[in-house]
C-alpha positions in Angstrom: 28.8 -119.4 98.8 30.9 -116.3 98.1 29.4 -113.3 99.9 32.4 -111.0 99.5 34.4 -109.8 96.6 38.1 -109.8 97.3 40.1 -107.4 95.2 43.7 -106.2 94.9 44.3 -102.5 95.4 42.3 -99.7 96.9 38.6 -99.5 95.9 37.2 -96.2 94.8 33.6 -97.1 95.1 31.2 -100.0 94.8 27.4 -99.8 94.3 24.4 -101.9 93.4 22.3 -101.7 90.2 18.8 -100.4 90.9 17.3 -103.9 90.9 20.1 -105.1 93.3 21.1 -107.9 91.0 24.5 -106.6 90.1 27.4 -104.7 91.8 29.9 -102.6 90.0 33.4 -102.1 91.5 35.8 -99.3 90.5 39.5 -99.5 91.4 41.4 -96.1 91.1 44.2 -96.1 88.5 43.3 -99.4 86.9 41.1 -97.8 84.2 38.4 -100.4 84.5 35.0 -101.2 86.2 34.1 -104.8 87.1 30.5 -106.0 87.1 29.5 -108.7 89.4 26.2 -110.7 89.4 24.7 -112.8 92.1 24.5 -116.6 91.6 22.4 -118.6 94.2 25.0 -121.4 94.2 28.3 -119.5 93.8 27.5 -116.1 95.3 28.9 -113.0 93.6 30.8 -113.8 90.4 32.5 -111.5 87.9 30.4 -111.0 84.8 32.5 -108.5 82.8 35.3 -106.0 83.0 34.9 -102.7 81.2 38.3 -101.3 80.3 39.3 -97.8 79.4 42.8 -97.9 78.0 43.9 -94.2 78.3 47.0 -93.8 80.5 45.4 -95.5 83.5 42.4 -93.0 83.7 40.1 -92.2 86.5 36.7 -93.5 85.7 33.2 -93.5 87.1 30.0 -95.3 86.2 26.2 -95.2 86.6 23.3 -97.6 85.9 20.1 -97.0 84.1 17.0 -97.0 86.3 16.0 -100.5 85.1 19.5 -101.9 85.8 19.8 -103.2 82.3 22.4 -100.7 81.1 25.5 -99.2 82.6 27.8 -96.4 81.4 31.4 -96.1 82.4 33.2 -92.9 81.6 36.7 -91.4 81.7 36.4 -88.4 84.2 40.2 -87.7 84.4 43.6 -89.0 83.7 46.6 -89.8 85.8 49.0 -88.8 83.0 47.6 -86.9 80.1 50.0 -87.4 77.3 49.0 -84.6 74.9 46.3 -82.2 74.0 44.6 -84.4 71.5 43.7 -87.2 74.0 40.3 -88.7 73.7 38.0 -89.6 76.5 35.3 -92.3 76.2 32.0 -93.2 77.7 31.1 -96.8 77.1 27.5 -98.1 77.3 27.0 -101.8 78.1 23.7 -103.7 78.0 22.6 -106.8 79.7 21.7 -109.7 77.4 19.0 -112.3 77.8 21.4 -114.8 79.3 22.7 -112.3 81.9 26.0 -111.3 80.2 27.0 -107.7 79.5 27.9 -106.6 76.0 29.2 -103.3 74.7 26.5 -101.3 72.9 28.0 -97.9 72.1 30.9 -95.6 72.7 30.7 -91.8 73.1 33.9 -89.8 72.3 34.9 -86.5 73.8 38.1 -84.5 73.6 38.1 -83.6 77.3 37.4 -85.4 80.6 33.8 -86.5 81.0 32.3 -84.9 84.1 29.0 -86.8 84.1 27.0 -89.4 82.2 23.3 -90.0 83.1 20.5 -92.0 81.7 17.0 -90.6 81.5 14.1 -92.0 83.5 13.3 -95.0 81.2 16.8 -95.7 80.1 16.1 -94.9 76.5 18.5 -91.9 76.3 21.8 -90.9 77.8 23.5 -87.5 78.1 27.2 -86.9 78.8 28.8 -83.6 80.0 32.4 -82.9 79.1 35.2 -80.4 79.7 35.5 -80.1 75.9 32.4 -77.8 76.1 29.8 -80.3 74.8 27.0 -82.4 76.1 26.1 -85.3 73.9 22.8 -87.1 73.8 22.3 -90.7 72.4 19.0 -92.5 72.0 18.3 -96.3 72.0 16.3 -97.9 69.3 14.1 -101.0 69.8 16.8 -103.3 68.4 19.2 -102.2 71.1 21.4 -99.9 69.0 22.3 -96.4 70.2 22.5 -93.4 67.9 23.5 -89.8 68.3 20.6 -87.5 68.8 22.2 -84.1 69.6 25.4 -82.3 70.5 24.8 -79.4 72.8 27.6 -76.9 72.4 28.7 -74.5 75.1 31.3 -71.7 75.4 32.8 -73.3 78.5 33.5 -76.7 80.0 30.2 -78.6 80.8 30.2 -79.7 84.5 26.9 -81.7 84.5 23.9 -82.6 82.3 20.7 -84.1 83.6 17.3 -85.0 82.0 14.0 -83.8 83.5 11.7 -86.5 84.8 9.6 -86.5 81.6 12.8 -86.6 79.5 11.8 -83.6 77.4 14.3 -81.2 78.8 18.0 -81.3 79.7 19.7 -78.9 82.2 23.4 -78.3 81.8 25.9 -76.4 84.0 28.9 -74.9 82.3 31.7 -72.5 83.3 31.3 -71.2 86.9 27.9 -69.5 86.8 25.9 -70.6 83.7 22.9 -72.9 83.7 21.3 -73.8 80.3 17.9 -75.5 79.8 17.3 -77.3 76.6 13.9 -78.5 75.3 13.2 -81.5 73.1 11.6 -80.5 69.8 10.6 -82.3 66.5 9.3 -85.5 68.2 12.4 -85.7 70.4 14.9 -85.7 67.5 16.7 -82.5 68.4 17.0 -79.9 71.2 16.7 -76.2 71.2 18.1 -74.0 73.9 15.1 -72.3 75.7 16.7 -70.5 78.5 20.1 -69.4 79.7 20.6 -68.1 83.2 23.8 -66.6 84.5 24.3 -66.6 88.3 26.7 -64.6 90.3 28.9 -66.4 92.8 
């Protein structure tokens, strides 16, 4: 039984899904993340490769808390070709037979600094150097739709949901924290507070 995952090249990071049933492995410069699942007879086997074809980008990834979704995102680029380059976050979901299928793509015009699911995995928020944080929500049929685009005056460094998923806190520029609150039955967000901190 295979208890190790031999790979070529230097590995950036490897981590388990929250339910420990899968491992994702990221290799720097390859622009891809590999998902491995455990099989009692064969050990750890490759289930899917999520590719980001953007001049061999630097990518990162995170699982939803139930381990049924993963997002991979382009957080940098080895060789940015021109100013109109696009950066993608790709959401994959686990199917009933254990395979992983692409569910949605979020597009930014700057590197994506973070991508986080909310507590129950029904929403995701990305933060980008293009000055936006984008929120998608998942319907019962598994499809993902845009819910809101939170615009900032500076690059957004991170965006995270509150535990109850009704607020989002974003960090932009060097000293600005914005808190956004869900309104209209969760369909949009209003900015409720802006705090500027000195260094």
